[in-house]
N, C-alpha and C positions, 0 to 999 in steps of 0.2 A: 712642273707643277706651280700654279700661281695661287696665292692666297692674299687676303686683304685684311687690314685692320680698319675699323670704322671709328671715326671721331665721335665723341659725344655730341648729340644733336644740339646741346646747349652751348657748345664751344663757340668761340668767336670765329666767324667765317674767315676773318683775316688770318687766323692762325694757320689754316691749311695753305693759304697762299704763301705764307712765309716758309712752310715746310717744303712746298713744291720748289720754291726758288733755291732753298738750301740744297735740296737733292740735285737739282739741275746744275748747281755750281760745283758738285763733286767731280773731280777729274776721273776719266775712265781708268779702270784697272784691268790688268791682264789676269785672266782666270787660270789658275794653276791646275794642270791635269792631276788626277788622283784624289781630288778633294770635291766636296759638295759646297757650292757657293749659293748665297742668297743676295739678290740684287734688288734695289728699289726701282720701281717703275713710275713712281709719282702718284700723288693723290692717295697715299696710304696703301698702295698695292706693291707686292713684292713677288719675286719669282725665284724659285729654287732651281739651280742648274747642277746636275749630277755629272761629274767628269771622272767617275771612278771606273767606268766600263773599259774593257780592253781596247776598244777603238780609240779611246782618248789617251790611255796610259802607254799603249804599245806593248803591254805585258798581259799574259793570260792570268785570270784570277787565282788559279791553282794548277798544280801538276795533275795531268790526267793521261789516260791511255795505258795500254799493255805492251810492254817491250818483251819480245820473244828472243831467247838465246838458246844455243845448242850445246854448251858444255859448262862444266862447273866453274872454270876460271872466269868465263864471261859473266856468269851469274853473280859470282862474288864481287867482281869489279863494279858492276852496276849497283849491287846492293850497298857496297861501301860508299858510293857516291850519293845515293838517295835514301837509304834506309835510316831508321832511328830506333831507339829502344822500345818503341811501341809498335813497330812493324810486326806483322804476323806472317809466319811461313808455314805452308801446308804441303805435305807430300801425299799425292794421290797414286797409290800403287796400281790401281786398275787402269788409269789413263797414262801412268808412268810420266807424270808431270810434277814439278815442284814450283809452287806459286808463292811469291811474297806480296802481301798487301802492304805496300810501303806507307800508306796513310791510313792504317787501320785505326779503329776507335781506341782511345786511351781508357783507363779505368774510370776516369772522371768525366770525360767529354767525348762527344761523338765527332768523328771525322768522316771525310767523304768516301774513303775506300775505293777511289777510282784511279789511283796510280798504282799499277801492278807490274810485277816482273815474273815471267814464266819461263822455266826451263822445260823445253819440249825435246825430249830425247829422240834422236833419229838413228835408225839401225844402219850399221855399216854395210857397204856393198858386199863384203865377204860373208857377213852373217846372212844377208838376203840370198846370196848365191847358194849357200849350203841348205838353208831352210826351204828354199823354193824347190830344190831337188830332193828334199827329204821324202822317203817312202815312195819314190818313183822308180819303177823298173824300166830300164831303157836298153837299147841294143849295145852290143860290145863297143862298136865304134863311138856311139854317143857317150858311153861311160868313160872310155879312154880319153876322149876330148875333154870331158869335164875334169877328170883327174889332172890332166896336163895343164889346164887353165888355172887350177887351184892348188898346185903343188906347194906353194909358199905356206899354206895353212896346215900342212901335215906335220905331225910329230912322230907318230908311230903307226905303221912303218914309216921310215924317213922318206923324204922326197925322192931320193935316188932309187930306192926299192920300188916305190909306187910308180915312178916313171917307167922303170923296166917292165912292171906289170901292165901298165897302160899300153906300152908298145907291143907286148905279147897279145893283148886283146885286139889291137889294130891289125896285127899280122895274121890273125886267125878268124877274121870276119867271114871268110868263105868256108871255114871248116865245119864239119858236122860233129856236134858235141853229143857224146853217147852215154856217159854215166858220171856220177859224182860220188865222192867218198869223204866222210868226215874223219879227220885225223885226231889223234889223242890231244894234240895241242889246241884243238878247236878250229884249226884251219880246214879248208875244204879243197879237195883236188878234183879237177874236172878233166876227163879224158876225151880227146877229140881225134877225129880222123880227117885227113885232107886229101882230096883228089888232085892229081897233077895231070893236066891235059887228058881228062876223061879216063885216066888210069889210076889204079890204086896208088895212093901216095903214102906219106909217112903218118905215123900216129904220134901223139904227144900228150902232155899233161900241163895244166896250168893250176897253180895253187894260189888261193886267195886267203888273206888273213880273216880271222873271225871278227875283228873289230878294227876301227880306225880311231886314232886319238888326234884331235885337232886342237889348235890354239886360235881362238876367235875372239875378237872384241865385239860384243853385241851392239854397243852404241858408240857413236862418234865421240872421241875424247876419253874413252875408258880403256882400262887395261885389257889384255887378252885373257880369256878363261879357258880352262880345260874342258873340251867337249868330246864325248865318246859317242861313236856311231857304230852300229852293228851292220855288217855286210848282209845283204839280202840277194837272193837269186831265184830265178825260175828256169828250169830246164825242161824244154819240150822235146822229149825223146823221139816222138814221131817226126817232127820237123828238124830235129837236131839243132834247135835254136837255144841260145843261152841269153837270158836277160839279167841285168845286174842293177843293183842299187844299194841304198843304205838307209838305216833308220836311226835318227838322232835320239839319244836317250834324254827324255824330259827337258826339251828346250825351254819350256816356260819357266822351269826352276832356275835355269841359267839367267834368263832375263830378269827374274825377280831378284836373284842374288846381286846382279850388276846394279839394279836400281837401288837396292838397299845399301850397297857400298857407296853409291853417289849421295844418297841421303845422309849417310854417316859423315862423309866429307863436308857437306854443307853444314850439318848440325854442329860439327866441331869448330866451325869458323864464324858462325853468326852468334850474336849475344843472347838469342832466345831459343827455346826448344822448338824443333821442327815438329809440327802437329801432324798426326795421321788422319787425313781426310781432305776436305775441300772447303774453301772459304765460302761465306754467304754470297749469294748472287747480288749483283748491284741493282 
């Protein structure tokens, strides 16, 4: 930006010549980045040079952007580095995210609110495996394969018992299931008959438990939670086919409990209360 000062019309014309000579005699100066300078152009004219922009200083004017982390430890590490006593933290239970507005407004002054930290929880592969198979009835072979692949998550019955049960289902895929009976314990027994080389073969029974108890971590970086699933089945007596599955009891409640535990961990470690909701849009 250039602006001028005008000499009084009554001033001696020689005065301007003296000023011009004096300005021309001034030695050149190096302009310092990060400051606003005013330089004389001669004949009463001046120019303002602003060197405060990032391209001159080599530094951004302020911290901006949203950093995404996946666990509580990472959230707290970043918060400790960039947060202050005026930072605001929000827990959004519907989106299952926790957001820190690191440069939130203070009580007296407005701030930019554009430097943010967000914990976006990601479901574990184990949780996804069980919930994707939830309430699905599949063949004996498919069910046996699923149980074998996920034995590590089983608590009751234990993995050895469930492995034996899975192997029994695999061994009877060609059998004809004829009836089922509910036991006093809540378990259910299925009776089957198996032909051997087109001749009458042997008969047998398979007993399945009423429920499964699992230990699953819903989100990466969290503890494992007790999860109960009820066995489900469908017996087609005309075809002699048995389909099996399970129904997880209230999986959404488990996710909510895990999220609330994470919120409590963060709330106990940051100097401000974690608010229930979402921050204002930028």
